[in-house]
C-alpha positions, 0 to 999 in steps of 0.5 A, a space after each residue: 553373750 549379748 548383754 541387754 539393757 532393762 529399762 526400770 519399770 518406774 520408767 517404762 510406762 511414762 516412756 511409753 505414754 510419752 512416745 504415743 502422746 508424741 505420735 498422736 500430737 504429730 498426726 493431729 498437727 498434720 490433720 489440723 492443716 486445712 486443705 485449700 478447699 477448706 480455707 475457701 470454705 472458711 472465707 465463704 462462711 465469713 462472707 455469708 455472715 457479713 452478707 446475711 445469706 440464706 442456707 440455700 444461697 450459700 449452698 450454691 458456692 459450697 460445691 461446684 456445679 460440675 466435676 469432670 474427671 477423665 483418664 487421658 492415655 498418651 504414648 510418651 518417648 521415655 515412659 511409653 504408654 501412660 494413663 494420667 488423671 485429668 480434671 476440669 472443675 466448673 465451679 459457678 457460671 451465674 455471671 458468665 462462661 466458666 473461666 480458669 487455667 489448666 495446670 500440669 503438676 503431680 499434685 494437681 489432685 481434684 481437691 486442689 483443682 476444686 479450691 482453685 476453681 472456687 477462688 476463680 469464680 470469686 476473683 472474676 466477680 471481684 474484677 467485675 468481668 462477665 465470667 464464672 470460675 473453673 480450673 483444670 489439671 493433668 496430674 503428672 510431673 512435666 519438669 523433665 519431659 520432652 517438648 514432644 511429650 508435653 504437646 502429646 499431653 496437651 492434645 490428649 486433654 484437649 481431645 478429652 474435654 472438647 465437649 466441655 469447653 467452649 467460647 461461650 461455655 468454659 474458656 481455659 487459660 495457662 496456669 502452673 507449668 502451661 504457657 502460651 505454647 501449650 494453649 496454642 497446641 490445645 487450640 489446634 486440637 480443639 479447632 480440628 475437632 470442631 472443624 472451625 476457627 475458634 480462637 476465643 475458646 482459650 486465652 493466654 495464646 501467642 500473639 500470632 494465634 489471637 493472643 493480646 498485647 499487654 497480656 504478658 505483664 497484666 498481672 503485675 500491671 494490675 497489682 501496681 495499679 492497685 497498690 498505687 491507688 491504695 497508697 494514694 488513699 492512705 498516704 497521698 504524699 508518702 514518698 520514698 517507699 521500699 519494696 521487697 519482692 519474693 519470686 522473680 518469675 513473670 509477675 515478680 520481675 515485671 512488678 519489680 520493674 514497674 514499681 521501680 519506674 514508678 518511683 519506689 525503691 526495690 530493696 529485695 529480690 529473690 527466687 528459689 535459689 536465693 537473692 539480694 537485699 540492698 538498703 540502697 535499692 536494686 535495679 530490677 532491669 539489671 536483676 532480670 538480665 542477671 536471672 536470664 543470663 545466670 538463672 540465679 539472682 545472687 550472681 549480681 554479686 557472686 560467681 558460685 560461692 565467691 562474692 564481691 565483698 567490696 561491691 556488696 559493702 559499697 551497695 549496702 547489699 547482702 545475699 539472702 535466702 528466698 524466705 528471708 525476703 518475708 521478714 526483711 526491712 521494707 515498706 511494702 512486701 510482694 509475695 509473687 511465688 508459691 502459696 503459704 510462704 507467710 505462715 504462723 512461724 514467720 508472720 510475727 517477724 514480718 516488718 513490712 506495713 503492707 503485703 500485696 499478694 501477687 501470688 495465689 494463697 501466699 498467706 495462711 490463715 493462721 498468719 493472717 490473724 498474726 498480721 492482723 494483730 500487728 496492724 499489717 494491711 493485706 491487699 488480698 490475692 483475689 484483688 491484687 492479681 486480678 489483672 491476669 484474668 482481666 487481661 484474659 477477658 480482653 483477649 476473649 473480647 478481641 477474639 470475639 470481635 475480630 478487632 485487636 487493640 494496641 498494648 497502650 489500649 489494653 493498659 488504658 482499659 485495665 487501669 479503671 477496672 482494677 481501681 474500681 475494684 480496689 475502691 469498691 472493696 475499700 469503701 465496703 471494708 470501711 462500712 463493714 469494718 472488716 479487713 480487705 480480704 474478708 471484704 473482697 470475698 464478701 463482694 465477690 460472693 454478693 455479685 455471684 448471688 445477686 446474678 444467681 437471684 436474677 436468674 431465678 435459681 434461688 
């Protein structure tokens, strides 16, 4: 006969209360986390307060002008016939045609795309280029799909949204899990539909189809220009600055190489598989070579689980996890990977004095407050990574004119735009006595509202 344990009555009620309280706490904790669009609205409210905007004016930037939802049908090699959710959010076009990337991702729902479109509108205004903001997405996981299936999805998207985009209307570009090859396919499909050559309808294309030289490293180069201008402003004679880079894709690897060439010491590089910290400095060119050949930055010192301890000791190096970069010893931290990498649990341990946000949204609002209290300067993403969309503007301009620039010309045109954006934000920050993120957002909002007023929309 099975023996049963009976909980004493004196303990039963407190235990039940504790269980339900714990459950409610966990559920409320989940609810407390803001969505990306809620974070955007929080930043908007700060800007509205700084600028003293009316409710009518601020409402213009609370919701997108157009939300376009479609189902696209594709016949896939492995999965057969599938119907995928596809979106294009056109947030604001007061300053020019809508502009923003297209992402292929399983989490690309309408709420995420809406937030990204809103931030894109602000970013274009911060860079002072004549675009509005948009974003698109197809909700699926492309990681294990064949090249042929990716092409089918790309053509289906271009076909479904052909009436919604256009060289003077809405100009897409690459984003998460899309690239120049995807843009080439979409361009081809679009031109079949409109029955004419229209290279300016999409940016981020291969060079052979009207892509711009210098576009590949423009995000990193723009960030480097902004960082150097900041350093020259606050510490013009400061030398031997150390830099840690989290994320070693296109933006991360390029910023490491550029800053190394400029005289900065790169002390940490890492991606999702791990990386290396070296107080003596890391050669980014070697790191890029190892990443390309081995797809693992730890192979600078290790083969599998076996590491060259003598070499590690000689170089003052150690193997680190991706998240360790955030709290490592350095002067400048550059998150160049995913969003929300600096959060309330690790912000207090950040040792850098400056953070250059090359990734989109790498710092949560809670972390922002902690870093502000610590006196850490954040150069926000809408300024730091605006070099990418600025180079897209250059590509669009070249496509419209049918005349193409050298890489040197692209860099020559990029630098003054990025420096002016920083200077405008820095000046306003000092005048208003507010952080750079709040200033950048307010500046972008102000430029959009000014254009809206001139158009007589308010």
